[in-house]
N, C-alpha and C positions, 0 to 999 in steps of 0.2 A: 924958772917961772912955770913951765909946763908941769914939772913934777909937783910943785906946790898946788897948782890947780887940780891935778889928778888926786893928790892926797886929800884935798879939801872935798872933792867930789865923793871919794870913797868914804871919808869920815861922815859926811852928811847922809849918804846912802845907808851906812851902817846905823846911824841914829834913827833913820826912818824905819828900818827893818826892826830894830829893837823896840821902837814905839809900837809898831804893828803887833809884834809878838806880845808885848805887855797888854795892849788893849784887847787882843783876843783872849789872853789868859784871864783878864778881868771880867770879860763877857761870858766866861764859861766854856771857851773853846780850847782849853789847854789839852794837850795830848794825854790820852789814857793808854794803859798797856792792856792788851787782851791776850790772855793765855788760857791754856786748858787747866781745868781744875786739878790740882795736885794735892797729895796728902798733906803737905805743909800748909795748905791754904784752908783746910777743912774747918778749923775754929773760926776763922774769919768768914767762911761761907755760912756757917750756922748763925753767926751774928748778923750777917746780911739778911738771911732769911727771916730772922726775928724782926728786923726793922721794916721788912717789906710789908706793905699794907694791901697789896693787890691780890694776894693769893689766899687760898683756903687755910683753915686752921691747922690741918695736918702739915702742910708745907711749912708754916711758921714754926711748928713744934718739932721739926726735924732735928735729930741729934747728930753728933759727929759720927757715931756708929751707923746711923741710918744713911747718912750722906756717903760714908765710905762704901757701904754695901750696895746701895741703890745706884749711886752715881759712878763710882770708880770701877765697878766690876762688870760693867755692861759693854759689849763689843759694838752694838749698833747705835747706842746713845752717846753723844759727845756733849760734854759740858764745858763751857768756856766762861770765864769771868773777866769783867772789866775792872781794872785796878786804877785808883787815883790815890796818890800819896800812900801806897802800900795797903789801902783798904778796898775791899770789894764794893763797888758802887753799881754794878750791873751784872746780868747773867744772860747767857744764851744757851739753849738746849737745842741740838739738832738731832734728827733721826736719819740715818743713812741706810737705805735698803739695798742690799747687795743685788747687783745686776738690774738696777733700776736707773731710769734717767731722771729721777725725782729726789730732791733733797727736801725734807720737811723741817720747818722751823717749829719746834714744839713750844718754845717760850722765849721771849725777850722781855726782860723787865729791868728797870733801874729804880734806884731809890728816889723818893720824892724830891730830895735835894738836887737830883740830877735833871729834873724836868726843865726844859728850856736850854739845856746844854746839848752837846752833840753825842753824848754817850750812846743813846739808843741807835742813832744813825750809824755810829761807828760799829756797833755790834751787828746791825743789819748788813752793812758793807762787808764786814768780816765773813758773815754767813754766805754772802753772794760770792766772795772770793773762794771760799771753800768749794762752793758748787761749781764754779768755773774751773778751778784747779783739778777737780775730780771729774770733769766732763759731764756734769749733770746738766740737763737741758732746761729743767723747770724747778722752781722753788714753790712750795705751797705752805700755807699756814692757816690756822683758824683763829678768828677774832670774835669775841663775844659781841653779839648784836647790840648790846647796850654800851659798848666801849667806843664812844664817838671819837675820843682822842686817838685811840689806836687805829681806827678805821681811817681817819684823816691822815695819820702818819704813813700807813702802808700805801694808801692811794697816792699820796704825794711822791712816794718813792717808786712808782711805777707798777704796783700790784693792782690786779683787777679782780673785782668780785666775781666769783664763780658759783655755780649751783652747789648747795651744801646739803648733805644728808642729815646734818644736825639741826635741830630746831632752834637752839640758842646761840648758834654761831654762824658767821659768814665764812666761807672759804675764799681765800685770796690766793692768786697765783701770779707768778712772773716768769715769762719765758726769757731765758738768757740768750 
């Protein structure tokens, strides 16, 4: 009788966990894979850039050769992509300055279809993990003053507006 009760408990708990997983997946909280940009992902990256509506024309017109030269041949720039179902749905550019206590997030962007999902949050948390693992004390980034959605996003995640030398952007920082 005890074993049957235990089995029943484990079975019910397993069903509840499966239901939670499925509900999270349906709500857009399924896991993504974040990886550094590799040569085998360049075609997918170029396709992602063409779909992205938030960047300037040059960035949308980037070719595979441009991406390879500009993104893969740089020592200080790091480019990471978020993959969902083997397609790039987000990107993260960081800038690491040698002998500095500062990690700069140059860009986080996701496809419009990813809005409301946790993709941008996961990319931000990934950048923060890089900073912590490399003993950076601060992360900074610039946000266009007109981008209320991004301002809200970074504020929600603990970034504070700082004085900016740029007229069109706010500087946000987070001390780790």
